[in-house]
N, C-alpha and C positions, 0 to 999 in steps of 0.2 A: 478372164471372163466377164466379170464386173466391168472391167474398163470397156470391154467392147459393148456390153448392152447400154452402158452410158452413153456412149458415141453414137450409138444407133438412136437411142432416145432423143438426143439433141439434134441430131439430123432430121428426124421425123418430126419434133416441134418445129423446127424452122420451116418445113414444107407444109405443115398442116394448115388447112383452112380454118381451124379453130383458133380464135384468138387468145394469147396467152402472154402474161405479163407478170412481172413479180416487182413489188414494192418494197424497200427497206423500212426499218420501224421509223425513219423520219419522212415516210410517203414518197421518198424519191424514186423514180423508175430504176431499177438496176438489170432488168432483162426484159426483152419483149421479141417476139418472133415477127417474121415477115408480115404476117396477117394483121397482126396487132398495130405495127408501125404503118402499115397501108392505111388501115382505119383511121388511124388518129394523126396522120400527116407527119409521120416522124421520120427524120432521117436516121441512118444506121448507127450513128455515133451520138445520137441525141437522147439525154437521160435526164428529163426535166422532173420536177415535183408534181404531184398529181394537181394541186392547185395552178401551177404554172401551165400545165397542159390544158386544162379546163380553159383558162383565159386565153390561151393563144388559140384554141379551136372555136371558142366564142367569138373571137374577133373576127376570124377568116372564115367562118361557116363550114367547118369541118368538125369530124368527130361525132360526139354525142350531141343530139339537140338539147339545147338547154332553154326552156322557155321562160325567160324572165327579162326585164328591162334593166336590172342591176345584178350584174355578174359577181360583184364582190359580196352583195348579201346573200347569194345563192350559194356561193362557195364557202361563207361563214356557216350558213346553215347546214351545210352537207359535211365538212370538215369535222366538226365538233361531234357528229354521230358516226363518222365513218371508221370502220375497223373495230368498234367496241364491242363486238360479240365474235366468238371463234368462227361462225359460218353463216353467211347470209346469200340469198338468191334474189336477183330482181330482174326486172326487163326495161332495156333501154333502145331508142330509137336513134340511127344515125342520120347525118344529112345526106348519105349517099342513098337513102331509101331502104336500108335493111334495118330490120328488128332483130336484137340480140338477146338472149336468155344469158346472163353472166352471173357466175359463181363468186364470192370472195371467201377465200380460207385463211385465217389469221393464226400465226403460231404464238407461242408465249413470250417471243421476244418482239412482237409487233410487226414482224414481216408478214406482206399480204400476197397470196397467189390470187390471181384472176383469170378465169377462164370463161370465155364467151362463145356461144354458138349460134348461128343464124337461124331464127324461127320465122323469118318473114312469111312463109307460106301458111302460118296460122291465121285463120279468119282476123281481118282487122276490127270488128265489131268486138270480139273477145278481147283482142288485146286492149282496145281502149276501155272496156270495162274494168280490167285489171290495172291499168294505169290509174283510172280514176280511184280507184282502191288504194293503190301505193300513195296518191297525192292525199288522201284523207288520212292515212296512217301518219304520214309527215308531219300534216297540220296539227295532230294531236300530240305532236312530240315536241314541237319547235315553239319558242316564245316568239311572238308576232311581231314585236319591236325590234328585238336584238338579233333574232335569226339564230340563236343558241338554244340549246334543249331547254325545254320548259321545267316547272318544278316537278311535275308528274314524272317525267321521264328521269330526272336527275334524282329523284328520291328512289325510283325503280332501281337505278344503277347504285346507289348507295345500299340497297337492300341485297343486291347481288354482291357487292364487295363483301359485306359482312359475312353472306351465307358462304363465301369463297373462303374466306378467314376462318371462320368457323369450322369447316370441313376439312380444312388442310393446315397442320400446324406449321408447315413451312410458308404460309402466306402471311403478309402483314401489309402494313401501309399507313396513311394518313388522310385525314380529310381538313379541310380548311374552308372556313367561312369568311368571304370577302364583302366588305360593304364601303362603298365610296362615301368618303369624307364630307358632312356638312351637305348633304345632297338637296335637303329642303331649303338652305338658304342659296343654292344654286338656282332651284325653281323660283323661289320667291324674288331673287334680284334680277334673273334674265329670263324668266318665263320657261314654261313648260316644254315648248318646242326644243330650247337649249337645253334643258335638262335631258330630253330625249336623245339630243346629240352627243351628250356625255357619255349616256348609257351606251349607245352605239360604239363611239370610240373606244370605251373600255372593253367591250366585247371583242372589237376587231384587235386591240393589242394583246388580248389574251390568245388570239389565233397563232400567233407565233411561238408561243410558250406551251401551249397544251400539247402534251405527247399524245401517240394513238392509244396507249395504255389509259390514260387518264380520262377523266369525264369532268366537264365543266358546264354549268348551266345556271340558268337565272331562277333563283327560288322565292323571288319577291320583292318588288320596288326595286332599291338601288343594292340588293343583296345578292349574292351569287356564291356559289359552292364549286369547289375544284376537289375532285376525288383521284388520290394519288396512290393507285396500287403498287406494291412491291416497293416502296419508297421509304427511306428510312427518315427520321426527324431531321438529321442534318442535311440530307439531300433535299427534303422538302423545303428547309429554310433558304436553301440557294435559289431553288425554284421561285419562291415566294419573294425573295428580295429582288429577283428580276423584275416580277411583277410590280413592285414598288417602284423601281428605276424607271420602267417603261411608262408607268402611269404619270408620274411625277414630271418626266419631259414631253410628255403630250401637249398639243395644243389644239384642242379638238375644235375651237370656234374661231372660224376663219376672219370673221368680222371683228372679233375680240382677240388680237395676238396676245395680250398680255395675260389672257386667262389660263389658269392651270388647275388641276386638282390633284388630290392624294386619296388613297385608300387603306383601310386597316384591315388586319387580316387575324383570325383566331385559328390556331392550329390545333388538331387532336390527333393521336395516334392510336391505332387499334389496339385494344386489351383483350385478352381471352375472356371470352363470356359476354363481350359487348352486344347490345342490342343495337338497332338503328338509333333508338332514342338516346341511348346512352353516348354514344360518341358525337352525335348532333349537338347534344346538350353541352358536352366538354368544349367541343369548338365554338360554340355559342358563347360560353362564359368567357373563353380565351379572347373573342373578340370584344366582349365588353370591357375586359381590363386593356385591350390596346387603344378603345376609345378612352378609357379613363385616364391612361397615362400620356395622352396627347396625341393620338392618332398617328397615321403615317408609319405604321411598324407593324412587325409579326410578333404576336405573342403565343406562347404554348402552354396548354393546360398539362399540369402534371398533378401526380399524387403530393398532397400536403407533406412538406419536409423532404421530397425527394429531389427536388430542383428548386433553386432561389428564383428562377423566372416566373413562375406563377404558383403559390400555394394558396388556394381559394379559401382556406379557413383564416388567411391573415387579412387584416384591413389596411395595410399600406400599400 
């Protein structure tokens, strides 16, 4: 009986004029009905990532109308905020003239169900008013230079992370503060425009590493934060080692091909009873140690005597 109903559901989804799509935890499309594929110019056997879908549609004038002169910056600004809350609703317009009301529902594993219905019949002036509101909200959450979440948004997500851990004994995770090494010297030697290019490069290097469940944002100057929910210390080290590797190999200044840069990372894990200030301060202390020991490394803050990596009461 359940199997029959499931088959019926699949057949109805396929024929429905409502757009239905499912993305996996890596933001790759794994299911889309005919209505969604028609709207976004997808072949039946095409399963791109969300970012690739946006690039392709932007290039050929299909799918969502993206009002930007720089699609990569727009993707970077969107992908770091995409799927960070269990549910959200938004409006979007398509190149074919339709206006959609879209919902995004994210499960604990990071999979996202997208459902969109046609609301073109709603008055245009009301739509434009709501779109202006959405643009204003986005602007208040995004760092203007790098297009990643700004300090206010990132600190709000850190508060959410602490609240979730406090209210659920099965929740855990880590917080990393990442600082670009010798950034003042980069600005002094090459100029602030080149310094901005390094910041932009770093933000884009992170785009391929940050998972849907994570939050990555700029918290000031050359300093960034990465929140890693449901991630052990060893898993966090692996992720952050990838960050170091990617940054070391980057060559962001096209007119200075020999230029490269590095970053340092301070890592702290959640402890029972932590406040936002507690875990932030420990990550910041660990970052200080990473800088003191030579930079271009990850250091973890631990309780004195519990781990030889960092005992803050020692002076060595």
